[in-house]
C-alpha positions as CSV (number, residue, x, y, z in Angstrom):
1,M,-49.0,7.1,-17.2
2,K,-49.3,8.3,-13.6
3,K,-52.5,7.3,-11.8
4,K,-54.5,10.2,-10.2
5,M,-54.9,9.8,-6.5
6,N,-58.4,11.1,-5.5
7,F,-58.0,11.3,-1.7
8,I,-55.2,12.2,0.8
9,L,-54.8,10.5,4.1
10,V,-53.8,13.2,6.6
11,I,-52.0,12.0,9.8
12,V,-51.3,14.6,12.4
13,I,-48.8,13.4,15.0
14,T,-48.0,15.3,18.2
15,L,-45.0,14.2,20.3
16,G,-45.1,15.1,24.0
17,N,-48.0,16.6,25.9
18,A,-50.5,18.3,23.7
19,G,-49.7,21.6,25.5
20,K,-46.6,23.7,25.6
21,G,-43.5,22.5,23.8
22,S,-45.3,20.0,21.6
23,E,-44.7,20.4,17.9
24,P,-47.1,18.5,15.7
25,F,-46.3,17.4,12.2
26,E,-48.5,16.2,9.4
27,L,-48.1,13.4,6.9
28,R,-50.1,13.6,3.7
29,I,-50.3,10.3,1.8
30,P,-52.2,9.9,-1.5
31,Q,-54.8,7.2,-1.7
32,K,-56.7,5.8,-4.7
33,S,-60.2,6.0,-3.3
34,Q,-62.1,7.3,-0.2
35,R,-62.7,3.7,0.9
36,E,-59.0,2.9,0.7
37,C,-58.2,6.2,2.5
38,E,-60.7,5.5,5.4
39,K,-59.3,1.9,5.7
40,A,-55.8,3.2,6.0
41,A,-56.8,5.9,8.5
42,K,-58.1,3.2,10.9
43,T,-54.6,1.5,10.9
44,F,-53.2,4.6,12.6
45,T,-55.6,4.6,15.5
46,F,-53.6,3.4,18.5
47,S,-52.6,5.0,21.7
48,L,-49.1,5.6,23.1
49,P,-48.1,7.6,26.1
50,A,-47.0,11.1,25.1
51,V,-48.0,10.6,21.4
52,T,-51.2,11.8,19.9
53,I,-52.3,10.7,16.4
54,V,-55.3,12.2,14.6
55,T,-56.2,11.0,11.1
56,H,-58.7,12.0,8.5
57,C,-59.3,11.8,4.7
58,E,-59.8,14.7,2.4
59,P,-60.2,15.0,-1.4
60,S,-56.9,15.7,-3.1
61,K,-56.2,18.9,-4.9
62,E,-54.8,18.9,-8.4
63,N,-51.1,18.0,-8.6
64,Q,-50.9,17.4,-4.8
65,S,-47.9,15.3,-3.8
66,P,-47.1,13.3,-0.6
67,E,-45.4,15.5,2.0
68,V,-44.4,15.9,5.7
69,R,-44.8,19.3,7.2
70,G,-45.0,21.2,10.4
71,V,-48.5,22.1,11.6
72,S,-49.5,25.3,13.4
73,F,-52.8,25.5,15.3
């Protein structure tokens, strides 16, 4: 039986400067609980030159799977 994941850890990564030519992408990773999700989000808070990482948790939608996708703002 497959366990339902209640939250999704969303990680948005932008390579290069946050202006022209940068193409962000998003990772969506299922988490068992909000607490687990928030703990995982903190592990992605670091700073590198020319890389921007933003994380947040959101409730998962029914039948939502892990994915990597491009992001448009």
